[in-house]
SESE-426610 format. One record per atom (N, C-alpha, C): x, y, z. Coordinates in steps of 0.02 Angstrom, whole numbers, padded with zeros to 5 digits, always signed. Atoms other than C-alpha are relative to their C-alpha. Layout:
BEGIN
XYZ...
END
This chain:
BEGIN
-00031-00032+00053+00798-00232+01147+00071+00037-00003-00073-00023-00028+01000-00172+01141-00016+00061-00019-00027-00060+00046+01020+00025+01117+00046-00012-00034-00064+00006+00052+01131+00065+00979+00033+00075+00006-00022-00050-00013+01230+00207+01039+00063+00032-00071-00065-00015+00050+01366+00214+00905-00050+00022-00073+00029-00053+00035+01290+00334+00746+00028-00037-00079-00029+00037+00074+01431+00243+00606-00052-00070-00035+00009+00050+00011+01362+00098+00515+00038-00029-00060-00039+00025+00053+01405-00053+00416+00020+00003-00063-00033-00042+00091+01491-00031+00239-00029-00061-00032+00041+00032+00043+01356-00093+00153-00017+00018-00094-00004-00034+00044+01325-00079-00028-00050+00045+00000+00058-00029+00008+01174+00011-00022+00034+00103+00014-00041-00086-00026+01297+00183+00057+00046+00020-00060-00027-00056+00087+01373+00242-00110-00050+00034-00052+00035-00018+00019+01213+00262-00176-00015+00087+00015+00055-00040-00043+01163+00396-00055+00045+00056+00020-00054-00038-00020+01208+00566-00016+00022+00015+00055-00002-00022-00071+01158+00576+00134-00006-00094+00050+00013+00075-00031+01212+00394+00229-00019-00015+00070+00022+00023-00060+01126+00412+00377-00076-00022-00016+00057+00040+00037+00975+00383+00302-00013-00087-00026-00007+00070+00007+01030+00191+00271-00010-00016+00104-00008+00035-00062+00959+00132+00447+00008-00082+00012+00002+00090+00002+00999-00065+00502-00039-00002+00077+00018+00024-00066+00910-00057+00691-00065+00047-00032+00067-00052-00026+00732-00029+00750+00005+00061+00022-00001-00064-00025+00669+00163+00800-00040-00033+00054+00049+00004-00050+00599+00122+00976+00001+00067+00028+00027-00092-00078+00551+00284+01106+00050+00044-00012-00053-00057+00023+00688+00374+01021+00073+00003-00007-00053+00033-00034+00806+00263+01013+00023-00053-00060-00023+00063+00025+00914+00141+00891+00000-00071+00031+00001+00048-00060+00884-00036+00949+00026-00052-00053-00005+00084+00007+00943-00212+00901-00029-00037+00041+00033+00034-00011+00865-00361+00945+00016-00020+00061+00014+00026-00062+00856-00434+01126+00045-00052-00025-00040+00037+00034+00967-00577+01047+00070-00003-00051-00037-00003+00044+01049-00491+00935-00005-00023-00091+00045-00001+00056+00956-00562+00774-00005+00040-00028+00012-00041+00054+00954-00495+00593-00027-00043-00057+00040+00026+00062+00888-00520+00448+00031+00043-00073-00027-00034+00045+00958-00509+00288-00050+00025-00058+00052-00047+00077+00892-00380+00134+00056+00000-00067-00023-00011+00068+00941-00405-00049-00012+00020-00045+00016-00057+00076+00918-00327-00212-00028-00030-00060+00030+00044+00056+00802-00407-00316+00011-00011-00075-00008-00022+00047+00851-00373-00480+00072-00039-00009-00074+00068-00023+01033-00451-00422+00020-00051+00034+00009+00039-00030+01008-00533-00296+00070-00001+00068-00058-00010-00033+01154-00446-00211-00020+00021+00092+00020-00025-00086+01151-00421-00003+00002+00077-00009+00008-00063-00012+01114-00256+00052+00004+00030+00038-00027-00007-00052+01129-00257+00207-00030-00042+00066+00064+00014-00052+01046-00316+00393-00039+00027+00038+00032-00032-00058+00934-00259+00494-00047-00043+00047+00009+00078-00060+00878-00332+00676-00093-00035-00013+00064+00046+00001+00743-00452+00686-00014+00000+00067+00032-00003-00096+00657-00406+00854-00028-00066+00009+00050+00060-00054+00559-00533+00961-00086+00033+00016+00059-00029-00049+00397-00524+01049+00021+00025+00038-00018-00032-00089+00480-00470+01217+00015+00067-00031-00017-00068+00030+00550-00302+01100-00059+00016-00010+00046-00038+00031+00389-00291+01018-00048+00031+00051+00042-00062-00064+00300-00258+01186+00022+00047+00036-00024-00060-00009+00424-00132+01234-00017+00049-00032-00003-00053+00077+00384-00041+01095-00082+00021+00016+00063-00030-00014+00198-00040+01131+00001+00029+00078-00010-00026-00058+00268+00013+01303-00015+00060-00007-00011-00051-00002+00348+00143+01237-00064+00072-00045+00050-00057+00022+00180+00214+01128-00039+00011+00030+00029-00049-00065+00098+00230+01268+00006+00004+00037-00046-00054-00056+00211+00315+01373-00007+00038-00043-00014-00062+00066+00204+00440+01222-00093+00017+00002+00062-00013+00035+00019+00438+01193-00035+00045+00044+00041-00031-00041-00060+00526+01345+00052+00101-00021-00032-00073+00032+00071+00716+01294+00011-00019-00089+00018-00050+00083+00047+00703+01084-00068+00008+00006+00089+00003+00010-00144+00657+01100-00004+00074+00043+00032-00030-00031-00129+00799+01221+00020+00089-00037-00024-00034+00038-00029+00904+01092-00054+00055-00038+00056-00045+00044-00117+01068+01010+00008-00011-00092-00010-00008+00082-00149+01042+00823+00019+00004-00033-00061-00053+00056-00067+01152+00763+00071-00017-00002-00072-00001-00041+00096+01107+00850-00007-00089-00060-00001+00082+00048+00053+00902+00791+00012+00003-00089+00002-00025+00110+00021+00994+00596+00073+00046-00017-00043-00024-00009+00180+01082+00639+00059-00037-00040-00065+00042+00045+00319+00936+00631-00044-00050-00045+00011+00040+00058+00201+00829+00510+00028+00046-00057-00027-00040+00056+00225+00979+00396+00081-00007-00019-00071+00027+00015+00408+00957+00430+00026-00060-00032-00019+00070+00042+00413+00780+00381-00010-00014-00053+00008-00003+00046+00337+00824+00219+00077+00033-00032-00036-00050+00051+00461+00956+00181+00090-00032+00004-00055+00033+00001+00615+00837+00249-00004-00045-00057+00034+00032+00055+00536+00703+00124+00020+00022-00070-00011-00007+00094+00548+00811-00041+00072+00033-00002-00072-00016-00024+00716+00859+00035+00048-00077-00020-00049+00030-00006+00805+00696+00040-00054-00074-00048+00045+00026+00049+00683+00634-00135+00036-00047-00021-00029+00023+00034+00825+00581-00225+00026-00082+00060-00028+00042-00012+00901+00478-00099-00048-00078+00015+00076+00042-00022+00725+00378-00047-00019-00031-00039+00023+00043+00084+00705+00351-00209+00050-00055+00001-00064+00077-00005+00880+00245-00223-00028-00043+00033+00018+00055-00049+00835+00157-00066-00066-00037-00012+00050+00068+00025+00666+00092-00134+00028-00038-00067-00015+00060+00045+00733+00043-00287+00045-00049-00024-00021+00026+00002+00862-00032-00231-00014-00086+00043+00000+00055-00051+00781-00154-00085-00071-00011-00027+00066+00054+00021+00603-00186-00184+00015+00018-00070+00001+00015+00066+00658-00164-00364-00039+00036-00044+00044-00068+00034+00537-00037-00446+00042+00030-00066-00048-00072+00070+00601+00080-00611-00015+00052+00046+00000-00069-00041+00674+00226-00517-00035+00038-00014+00054-00075-00003+00556+00337-00584-00075-00018+00040+00039+00035-00040+00425+00249-00513+00005-00003+00075-00016-00011-00072+00505+00272-00344+00000+00057-00010-00017-00059-00012+00531+00438-00363-00068+00049-00015+00058+00007-00018+00359+00438-00402-00052-00009+00066+00039+00037-00075+00296+00320-00229+00029+00060+00037-00036-00031-00050+00400+00446-00146-00033+00088+00016+00041-00076-00011+00312+00621-00189-00052-00033+00023+00082+00033-00040+00147+00521-00157+00007-00011+00055-00019+00006-00051+00213+00472-00005+00003+00060+00054+00007-00079-00056+00244+00660+00067-00052+00019-00031+00066-00034+00009+00063+00709-00017-00008-00020+00050+00072-00007-00054-00007+00631+00142+00022+00007+00051-00015-00025-00055+00093+00705+00270-00001+00074-00030+00022-00061+00041+00067+00864+00172-00080-00005+00029+00050-00022-00029-00097+00832+00181-00035+00006+00068+00029+00034-00097-00128+00751+00381+00016+00069+00020-00037-00064-00002-00033+00909+00393-00051+00048+00041+00076-00081-00004-00175+01047+00365-00068-00054+00064+00037+00020-00042-00289+00914+00421-00008-00031+00062-00024+00004-00080-00224+00884+00605-00051+00061+00029+00012-00050-00073-00291+01065+00665-00107-00016-00030+00059+00005+00024-00479+00992+00602-00031-00056-00006+00044+00077+00029-00540+00829+00651-00055+00017+00042+00052-00015-00039-00698+00903+00712-00064-00051-00051+00060+00036+00033-00876+00805+00688-00056+00068+00007+00061-00056-00024-01059+00899+00666-00028+00000+00056+00013-00012-00024-01110+00974+00798-00102-00039+00019+00077+00019+00031-01332+00889+00861-00021+00037+00055+00034-00057-00023-01454+00997+00925-00032-00053+00091-00007+00022-00083-01481+00943+01128-00105-00041-00006+00061+00050+00004-01662+00789+01116-00055+00024+00097+00007-00011-00083-01652+00838+01335-00021+00079+00017+00018-00067-00026-01744+01001+01414+00057+00011+00072-00055-00016-00041-01606+01075+01505+00071-00010+00001-00044+00011-00008-01467+01001+01442+00057-00006-00082-00028-00019+00088-01336+01042+01321+00041-00085-00022-00031+00033+00075-01252+00937+01182+00079-00015-00004-00072+00004+00020-01056+00895+01147+00033-00054-00038-00048+00040+00035-00973+00785+01016+00065+00005+00002-00055+00010+00007-00780+00761+01046+00023-00035-00053-00050+00079+00047-00676+00656+00900+00072+00018+00056-00085+00041-00032-00527+00592+01007+00038-00038-00028-00025+00048+00005-00394+00500+00980-00015-00045+00026+00017+00055-00044-00405+00321+00995+00063-00040+00053-00042+00048-00054-00239+00267+01073+00054-00020-00058-00041+00035+00011-00093+00162+01023-00029-00028-00060+00024+00021+00058-00119+00118+00822+00055-00048-00015+00013+00071+00040-00054-00029+00739+00027+00010-00074-00013+00007+00071+00037-00022+00564+00034-00034-00044-00041+00053+00026+00080-00162+00446+00002+00014-00079-00035-00013+00098+00144-00105+00266+00033-00065-00030-00027+00042+00036+00172-00207+00128+00055+00037-00032-00055-00036+00020+00327-00217+00022+00006+00027-00062-00005-00020+00094+00263-00152-00137-00015+00071-00008-00011-00062-00039+00252+00023-00068+00020+00012+00056-00045-00023-00076+00372+00038+00060-00024+00052+00022+00004-00082-00001+00344+00231+00076-00048+00036+00035+00060-00045-00005+00176+00290+00031-00060-00040+00051+00042+00040-00019+00097+00120+00107+00016+00032+00083+00004-00029-00066+00154+00200+00280+00008+00068+00009+00033-00070-00013+00154+00381+00261-00094-00001+00012+00094+00010-00016-00044+00359+00229-00036-00021+00047+00010-00001-00066-00059+00278+00386-00003+00017+00061-00057-00050-00045+00050+00378+00495-00036+00065+00010+00055-00091+00002-00015+00545+00437-00046+00002+00035+00071+00019-00008-00171+00486+00470-00010-00014+00102-00005+00013-00076-00143+00431+00647+00046+00049+00053-00021-00042-00058-00019+00546+00712-00027+00059+00016+00050-00027-00011-00134+00682+00660-00053+00027+00027+00067-00009-00014-00274+00631+00737+00020-00025+00086-00023-00035-00062-00161+00629+00909+00009-00087+00031-00026+00073-00026-00108+00422+00916+00043+00001-00026-00062+00038+00000+00042+00340+00927-00007-00032-00027-00044+00042+00055+00133+00235+00810+00037-00068+00024-00054+00078-00001+00203+00050+00814-00016+00005-00085+00000+00019+00064+00250+00028+00616+00027-00044-00007-00066+00083+00041+00314-00156+00545+00007-00008-00086+00023+00004+00103+00362-00142+00366+00029-00091-00006-00016+00028+00032+00389-00275+00267+00079-00037+00010-00079+00041-00033+00554-00397+00319+00015+00006-00075-00032-00007+00069+00585-00388+00118+00012+00088-00011-00014-00030+00021+00591-00214+00120-00011+00061+00058+00004-00029-00065+00637-00131+00278+00037+00063-00003-00049-00078+00012+00769+00004+00237-00054+00091-00012+00042-00040+00020+00631+00125+00154-00052+00018+00071+00041-00023-00090+00533+00139+00354+00041+00016+00020-00076-00033-00049+00705+00159+00443-00001+00061-00015-00036-00078+00013+00746+00309+00327-00056+00059+00001+00070-00058-00010+00564+00396+00359+00022+00010+00064-00015-00022-00050+00601+00354+00546+00075+00053+00013-00044-00055-00015+00763+00463+00520-00025+00067+00006+00030-00096+00013+00671+00610+00450-00065+00025+00061+00068-00040-00014+00521+00601+00548+00030+00031+00091-00023-00012-00068+00634+00618+00725+00041+00066-00055-00013-00044+00011+00739+00761+00630-00058+00061+00005+00073-00057-00009+00556+00843+00618-00016-00008+00071+00045-00021-00068+00533+00837+00797-00047-00047+00002+00068+00076-00056+00422+00672+00826+00052-00003+00083-00042+00024-00062+00457+00651+01000-00014-00057-00001-00005+00108-00028+00499+00485+01071-00063-00043+00018+00043+00033+00017+00395+00346+01062-00058+00014-00029+00046-00017+00008+00270+00417+00975-00006-00027-00091-00004+00052+00062+00331+00329+00778+00054-00031+00039-00037+00041+00013+00400+00187+00802+00001-00052-00061-00009+00051+00065+00452+00050+00678+00039-00047+00016-00039+00085-00018+00487-00132+00722+00014-00033-00042-00033+00054+00038+00586-00237+00618-00011-00056+00008-00027+00037-00025+00578-00406+00620-00043-00041-00060+00035+00023+00042+00477-00543+00542-00088+00004+00054+00075-00035-00041+00270-00522+00544-00029-00029+00072+00027+00017-00057+00230-00660+00636+00003+00014+00083-00025-00016-00085+00313-00620+00794-00022+00066+00013-00003-00051-00012+00320-00435+00771-00066+00024+00028+00080-00019-00018+00129-00412+00750-00042-00028+00044+00033+00044-00046+00068-00555+00853+00004+00034+00080-00002-00060-00055+00122-00459+01004-00039+00066+00015+00022-00004+00006+00020-00338+00934-00063+00029+00012+00050+00013-00044-00138-00400+00928-00039-00047+00038+00006+00021-00074-00126-00493+01071-00008+00049+00056-00032-00047-00016-00097-00329+01145-00077+00062+00031+00064-00068-00005-00295-00210+01230+00039+00048-00004-00008-00081-00002-00163-00059+01224+00001+00015-00068+00031-00026+00093-00173-00066+01035-00046-00004+00006+00103-00017-00001-00348+00012+01008-00004-00023-00117+00005-00008+00093-00316+00015+00793+00061-00027-00018-00061+00037+00062-00221-00102+00665-00029+00014-00058+00014-00002+00083-00199-00064+00483+00044-00018-00004-00057+00026+00056-00143-00146+00372-00050-00014-00052+00007+00041+00076-00120-00201+00178+00049-00049-00020-00025+00082+00016-00074-00345+00112-00074-00036-00041+00059+00020+00027-00171-00482+00060-00058-00045+00053+00066+00009-00008-00347-00545+00055+00016-00057+00096-00018+00045-00062-00262-00721+00164+00009+00007+00054-00025-00031-00066-00161-00625+00294-00071+00058+00032+00056-00039-00022-00305-00491+00316-00060-00024+00052+00051+00044-00043-00425-00630+00364+00044-00022+00085-00022+00024-00021-00292-00702+00474+00013+00063+00092+00010-00087-00035-00284-00508+00576-00051+00009+00046+00071-00028+00002-00453-00470+00571-00016-00069+00065+00008+00064-00046-00459-00671+00680+00039+00032+00066-00026-00019-00073-00316-00622+00804-00037+00056+00013+00000-00052-00040-00389-00448+00836-00068+00008+00037+00053+00011-00011-00561-00517+00868-00001+00026+00102-00018+00006-00079-00494-00548+01085-00027+00057+00025-00016-00074-00035-00466-00359+01110-00053+00055-00028+00037-00029+00042-00591-00288+00986+00012+00055-00029-00027-00074+00040-00489-00180+00886-00052+00017-00049+00011-00033+00045-00534-00044+00757+00028-00024-00059-00042+00033+00046-00474-00112+00591-00001+00012-00054+00009+00004+00074-00443-00053+00430+00052-00035-00053-00008+00044+00058-00406-00163+00300+00021+00008-00069+00000-00004+00051-00341-00128+00130+00042-00067-00032-00025+00061+00004-00324-00308+00055-00026-00013-00078-00014+00024+00058-00335-00398-00115-00041+00053-00045+00005-00054+00059-00370-00307-00299-00070-00026-00049+00024-00002+00036-00396-00384-00426-00031+00016-00081+00046-00018+00028-00468-00276-00551-00024+00003-00071+00020+00031+00055-00564-00308-00701-00018+00088-00047+00000-00067+00046-00541-00166-00859-00067-00043-00033+00070+00018+00048-00709-00160-00970+00031+00078-00052-00009-00021+00069-00662-00100-01129-00064+00016-00055+00071-00004+00044-00833-00060-01247+00028+00008-00062-00038-00012+00075-00808-00038-01439-00009+00076-00042-00008-00069+00010-00848+00140-01432+00058+00037+00019-00055-00062+00003-00685+00195-01356+00031-00002-00036-00037-00006+00039-00557+00255-01443+00071-00042+00022-00053+00065+00008-00430+00109-01464+00065+00015+00050-00041-00019-00040-00286+00222-01418+00028+00000+00051+00001-00025-00071-00317+00285-01274-00016-00081+00064+00010+00066-00037-00386+00120-01203+00029-00054-00001-00053+00054+00000-00241+00012-01253+00040+00037+00051-00041-00042-00019-00120+00149-01185-00025+00011+00073+00037-00026-00066-00231+00181-01003+00011-00077-00003-00006+00054-00048-00222-00017-00983+00070-00039+00014-00082+00020-00045-00055-00035-01001+00030+00029+00050-00027-00018-00073-00026+00059-00866-00010-00007+00064+00020+00020-00048-00149-00014-00769+00001-00060+00038-00013+00065-00011-00085-00168-00799+00075-00007+00060-00086-00013+00018+00104-00130-00804+00025+00019+00083-00003-00072-00029+00119-00005-00663+00048-00078+00053-00034+00014-00022+00251-00057-00518+00010-00102-00006-00004+00058+00017+00289-00232-00621-00071-00037-00005+00088+00028+00004+00091-00275-00610-00003-00024+00060-00010+00026-00076+00149-00300-00410-00056+00071+00035+00053-00040-00037+00000-00204-00367-00070+00008+00020+00058+00051-00005-00157-00246-00279-00060+00081-00058+00071-00030+00038-00262-00082-00402+00035-00044-00082-00058+00013+00078-00140-00163-00560-00072-00063-00024+00032+00021+00043-00283-00240-00708+00035-00073+00010+00020+00058+00008-00304-00404-00677-00047-00066-00050+00039+00054+00070-00443-00470-00812-00029+00053-00060-00012-00062+00033-00442-00360-00955-00072-00027-00046+00058+00025+00027-00633-00382-01040+00004+00051-00034-00003-00035+00095-00655-00310-01233-00063-00020-00056+00058+00014+00037-00807-00301-01323+00006-00011-00071-00017-00013+00070-00801-00384-01480+00016+00013-00057-00021-00018+00020-00816-00285-01586+00076+00032-00028-00061-00024-00013-00640-00196-01562+00071-00057+00056-00055+00046-00033-00564-00355-01495+00053-00011-00028-00043+00029+00029-00436-00425-01610+00067+00052-00009-00029-00088+00023-00389-00230-01662+00047-00004+00076-00015-00046-00068-00371-00197-01452+00063-00083+00003-00055+00035-00039-00252-00386-01419+00044+00014-00070-00063-00008+00028-00150-00343-01569+00036+00039+00025-00017-00068-00071-00132-00176-01497+00069+00008+00048-00005+00008-00062-00102-00202-01324+00022-00061-00004-00051+00016-00007+00016-00334-01371+00074+00020-00032-00059-00056+00028+00120-00231-01480+00022+00019+00056-00017-00082-00041+00136-00097-01348+00020-00038+00055-00049+00028-00040+00187-00262-01234+00051-00006-00007-00098-00014+00042+00335-00299-01330+00016+00033+00007-00062-00048-00003+00409-00155-01328+00027+00027+00052-00005-00061-00078+00405-00107-01129+00084-00035+00026-00064+00010-00023+00586-00118-01074+00011-00026+00063-00004+00040-00072+00655-00242-00936+00065+00007+00041-00095+00015-00024+00814-00217-00819-00034+00011+00053-00006-00027-00048+00861-00170-00666-00052+00062+00030+00022-00049-00034+00776-00051-00563+00029+00079-00013-00060-00007+00026+00919+00048-00593+00023+00033-00062+00003-00012+00075+00914+00079-00765-00061+00032-00011+00038-00036-00011+00752+00138-00732-00033-00018-00065+00021+00045+00081+00668+00006-00880-00090+00034+00029+00071-00035-00010+00482+00010-00872-00028-00081+00012+00015+00074-00042+00478-00182-00801+00076-00002+00067-00059+00004-00018+00596-00213-00668-00013-00075+00038+00027+00062-00021+00587-00390-00570-00029-00001+00042+00040-00008-00051+00487-00441-00453+00016-00039+00064-00022+00014-00049+00494-00499-00279+00019-00046+00035-00019+00080-00043+00532-00656-00235-00023-00050-00059+00037+00066+00048+00532-00832-00321-00075-00022-00007+00069+00026-00027+00365-00870-00249-00039+00052-00065+00033-00048+00080+00302-00716-00381+00028-00034-00047-00027+00042+00062+00393-00779-00517-00013-00064+00000+00011+00087+00004+00335-00971-00499-00064+00020-00007+00069-00012+00056+00137-00878-00515-00023-00005-00068+00006-00020+00071+00170-00802-00656+00005-00072-00045+00023+00051+00051+00206-00967-00728-00032-00041+00006+00071+00070-00028+00076-01070-00631-00059+00032-00062+00057-00025+00050-00041-00947-00735-00019-00006-00054-00029+00017+00085+00030-00942-00902-00004-00080-00005+00038+00068-00006+00019-01136-00876-00055-00020-00024+00048+00014-00003-00146-01146-00826-00051+00024-00064+00029+00008+00059-00203-01060-00950-00019+00003-00072-00016+00020+00056-00126-01101-01094-00037-00070-00007+00018+00099+00027-00175-01304-01061-00098+00018+00009+00090-00016+00017-00388-01200-01056+00010+00003-00055+00026-00018+00064-00355-01150-01220+00031+00076-00007-00022-00049-00007-00297-00976-01180+00054+00030-00084-00056-00018+00074-00169-00909-01350+00042+00033+00030-00083-00030-00010+00021-00831-01307-00016+00060-00058-00009-00060+00044+00027-00659-01386+00061+00038+00023-00067-00002+00000+00187-00627-01328+00023-00013+00091-00029+00018-00090+00308-00669-01166-00025-00076+00000+00049+00045-00040+00251-00815-01069+00058-00030+00026-00045+00006-00038+00422-00841-00995+00048+00011+00056-00061-00044-00056+00555-00791-00862+00072+00032-00064-00022-00055+00010+00657-00672-00929+00107+00014+00010-00067+00023+00006+00863-00671-00983+00024+00051+00060-00025-00051-00081+00889-00520-00814+00005-00042+00030-00034+00037-00064+00888-00641-00691-00059-00028+00000+00086+00013-00006+00784-00754-00618-00041+00015+00039+00054-00040-00004+00679-00646-00534-00033+00050-00041+00037-00034+00030+00640-00556-00672-00048-00046-00051+00076+00054+00056+00471-00614-00794-00019+00026-00059-00005-00029+00029+00429-00569-00953-00066+00065-00009+00073-00048+00019+00282-00432-01011-00019-00038-00043+00029+00069+00034+00163-00576-01045-00085+00020-00028+00086-00018+00051-00006-00578-01144-00002-00054-00025+00045+00079+00019-00144-00710-01155-00055+00019-00037+00058-00016+00037-00295-00697-01263-00035-00057+00007+00078+00056-00011-00469-00782-01263+00033-00065+00052+00001+00050-00059-00439-00856-01084-00055+00000+00028+00054+00054-00016-00550-00981-01037-00037+00052+00061+00041-00015-00059-00693-00936-00893+00047-00039+00074-00020+00069-00067-00610-01078-00767+00104+00033+00003-00066-00009-00025-00432-01012-00785+00015+00048+00070-00009-00032-00057-00346-00977-00629+00019+00071+00011-00040-00108-00008-00269-00788-00680-00091+00017+00000+00081-00030+00003-00485-00752-00698-00012-00003+00082+00030+00034-00078-00497-00820-00496+00052+00060+00062-00044-00006-00041-00333-00775-00423+00036+00074-00017-00043-00044+00024-00213-00605-00431+00047-00018-00009-00077+00012+00041-00064-00628-00526+00042+00030+00039-00031-00053-00024+00027-00482-00460+00058-00006-00036-00035+00005+00048+00123-00477-00601-00006+00008-00070-00002-00017+00042+00176-00441-00768-00054-00021-00061+00064+00030+00033+00031-00569-00840-00066+00052-00014+00040-00035+00014-00109-00476-00945-00054-00079-00018+00025+00078-00010-00261-00603-00950-00060+00047-00040+00076-00032+00056-00386-00525-01122-00071-00055-00003+00045+00027+00008-00556-00573-01137-00052+00014-00025+00059-00015+00015-00700-00563-01245-00063+00013+00014+00097+00003-00020-00884-00497-01218-00013+00032-00061+00055-00024+00047-01040-00453-01314-00042+00038+00027+00071-00062-00014-01163-00363-01206+00026+00021+00087-00001-00028-00070-01159-00250-01064-00005-00028+00049+00013+00042-00052-01256-00338-00938+00068-00078+00002-00060+00043-00019-01130-00502-00972+00064+00036+00028-00065-00039-00048-00985-00411-00935+00003+00027+00066+00018-00012-00070-01063-00317-00780+00017-00064+00036+00008+00058-00049-01101-00499-00711+00072-00028+00026-00077+00041-00019-00907-00547-00750+00045+00044+00038-00060-00007-00027-00827-00432-00699-00019+00025+00087+00014+00021-00079-00923-00424-00510-00004-00068+00024-00007+00061-00028-00890-00612-00502+00063-00032+00028-00036-00028-00040-00770-00571-00375-00012-00018+00081+00002-00053-00084-00748-00575-00169+00043+00039+00001-00016-00084+00002-00647-00419-00231-00052+00050-00011+00056-00075+00006-00706-00260-00232+00031+00077+00003+00003-00059-00010-00588-00126-00241+00004+00074-00069-00009-00042+00062-00538-00030-00412-00037-00043-00066+00034+00007+00084-00635-00064-00593+00016+00044-00042-00015-00073+00054-00564+00030-00757-00074-00005-00038+00049-00007+00057-00698+00075-00890+00005+00038-00032-00001-00031+00019-00680+00137-01027-00066+00005-00098+00045-00027+00058-00811+00208-01170-00026+00058-00014+00010-00065+00010-00893+00358-01222-00069+00012+00010+00074-00027-00018-01075+00345-01200+00002+00007+00061+00012-00053-00036-01127+00467-01076-00026-00060+00057+00055+00050-00029-01280+00328-00998+00054-00060+00023-00040+00082-00041-01170+00179-00976+00047+00025+00022-00038-00027-00059-01043+00273-00886-00031+00015+00063+00020-00019-00059-01159+00323-00774-00031-00070+00045+00016+00079-00032-01246+00129-00774+00059-00034+00034-00058+00066-00042-01089+00046-00740+00031+00034+00076-00002-00016-00056-01030+00155-00613-00022-00008+00056+00029+00036-00045-01162+00107-00502-00007-00087-00003+00056+00072-00022-01201-00076-00557+00098-00027-00004-00053+00066-00013-01006-00130-00532+00015+00018+00081-00031+00039-00068-00956-00195-00362+00060+00024+00040-00042-00030-00029-00807-00074-00319+00007+00064+00025+00001-00064-00051-00742+00053-00189+00017+00055-00034-00028-00050+00044-00668+00144-00342-00022+00006-00064+00011+00004+00087-00734+00166-00532+00047+00058-00026-00040-00044+00025-00605+00243-00630-00004-00013-00090+00055+00016+00079-00668+00283-00822+00031+00041-00052-00023-00038+00058-00591+00329-00980+00084+00039+00018-00065-00025-00025-00415+00352-00863+00032-00052+00046-00037+00087-00025-00293+00228-00752-00001+00043+00087-00019-00054-00063-00228+00373-00604-00049+00026+00031+00063-00052-00040-00368+00419-00476+00022-00007+00091-00029-00001-00068-00260+00400-00318+00006+00048+00022-00031-00085-00031-00194+00542-00205-00036+00011+00090+00032-00016-00062-00220+00598-00029-00044+00017+00024+00059-00018-00013-00381+00676-00036-00048-00044-00009+00049+00059+00032-00475+00520-00094-00001-00035+00068+00001+00039-00069-00533+00414+00026-00002-00088-00028-00031+00044+00019-00443+00240-00024-00041-00084+00003+00001+00068-00017-00517+00057-00014-00060-00029-00031+00008+00027+00061-00639-00066-00067-00058-00032+00014+00077+00015-00041-00814-00161-00043+00042-00085+00014-00021+00084-00009-00825-00362-00010+00079-00027+00060-00071+00030-00035-00651-00428+00036+00065+00025-00025-00072-00039+00003-00534-00299-00012+00013+00062+00044-00014-00069-00049-00557-00220+00145-00051+00008+00020+00009-00008-00050-00605-00142+00279+00020+00088+00028-00059-00051-00012-00608+00054+00297+00004+00039-00077-00045-00026+00067-00546+00187+00189+00076+00030+00036-00046-00019+00005-00386+00255+00177+00002+00074-00031-00039-00068+00026-00316+00418+00148-00061+00058+00009+00057-00043+00006-00446+00595+00125+00001+00007+00092+00030+00010-00078-00537+00646+00291-00028-00051+00022+00023+00075-00024-00617+00476+00299+00061-00022+00034-00048+00011-00032-00451+00433+00341+00042-00002+00059+00002+00012-00065-00451+00471+00504-00030+00006+00058+00096+00010-00040-00606+00426+00571+00041-00075+00031-00022+00072-00014-00522+00233+00600+00049+00006+00064-00068-00001-00050-00401+00333+00722-00017+00050+00050+00038-00028-00074-00518+00405+00820-00081-00020+00019+00040+00017-00036-00661+00390+00949-00037+00065-00016+00034-00038-00009-00826+00488+00946+00000+00021+00090+00037+00028-00081-00862+00524+01150-00054+00066+00004+00071-00098-00011-01050+00643+01188+00025-00008+00071-00005-00014-00058-01056+00720+01325-00051+00043-00010+00054-00023-00007-01229+00762+01382+00011+00048+00090-00021-00049-00049-01212+00916+01513-00053+00060+00030+00035-00013-00042-01337+00981+01635+00041+00050+00053-00045-00061+00003-01273+01154+01705-00002-00002+00083+00033+00023-00089-01366+01115+01875-00047+00054+00031
END
């Protein structure tokens, strides 16, 4: 790696939007220094709304990535030995700095990710909440004691930090997915290697700048930019990296699972969702439509919690479809800086997937109620789209669309829809709309998902354990359970002699 000693920045378009220009960082942050790649490699980052160049970031190689492990390993002894209240104070200060710089952080995110500005502000609040939460949890990483089973022996259980933790974060939530992981890891006493998506690196680098200001010591929090297959492979291969936490697709999660096997790492995998929505005919129509619109179109549909299969009981099916299509057609579309309802998709591949899923569903007999094509706003925009009467064999009912296309399916009985909702390899979240308390209980039990939202959409937050069943991942993030992956339990059995 080449250390960067100057603090002046290249003149990039993003700078004119920022109050604090030093939040725009173009270099990796390793061992308390801003570093370029040893070979000088760069990656270009563009605005998905316009295609305009936003800036370049350092593209670190495998050797550079290995040096980051060295730095994190060196820092581990002192960070893990630090008093919990001192780690907590640093995390608390990092949280405060995120609050103070909320607008700049939101602007950075909207420019590189494309999401509407109000959603970016919401994500910054959400991201900061994990640092606040884990600042408190850092003080109490305790476990229950046990009574000795041996005569004249004293038994103790200690929860100790696991070691160096590698965090691999996605482009759709570039701030919140980093702080949710890093807050827990740092509170537990681990040191961190973070790799942000090459499409949205500026948010993570801005957080590194604020971490440095908050007093995070050198080597404790490192952000390594570059290409994931190169950067992350150096970490999966290295036995000093004891924990790997990843948010992204199930397909990539499987590859990381396999790559981590040789060194027997602890894994936290937050993977695909393919969420069902179950709307029964006793549900208030307007509320069900409003909440399902939220569940489908947040982050322009690019959300692992996004509603992908909307099952509506036949008694209200026609009315729901008509009202849902009307509400969808009224959604505004535009660049994130305009703060619309729907922004651009992340890349051409994402747009092509919308086209493919719509074409496949229509060819199989689905009805198009609105949308169904690219939007005139630009090449990465797709019209908010509603498909009705989607047949069971349609690809959209088996694959995550990850975009603004809604698929609606009628059903008749509770047993039928429960079977269909569970008929997937995924199991992250399910949404249920009904007024029947017995049905709420039955389905909350029967739905094979890690989270069930009843008559509402928003369920996430720092105090809750986020995660899913089946191939939606391993482990939980957030809450006190989010600390567990970053710790080991040590058992001490002592005889005083």
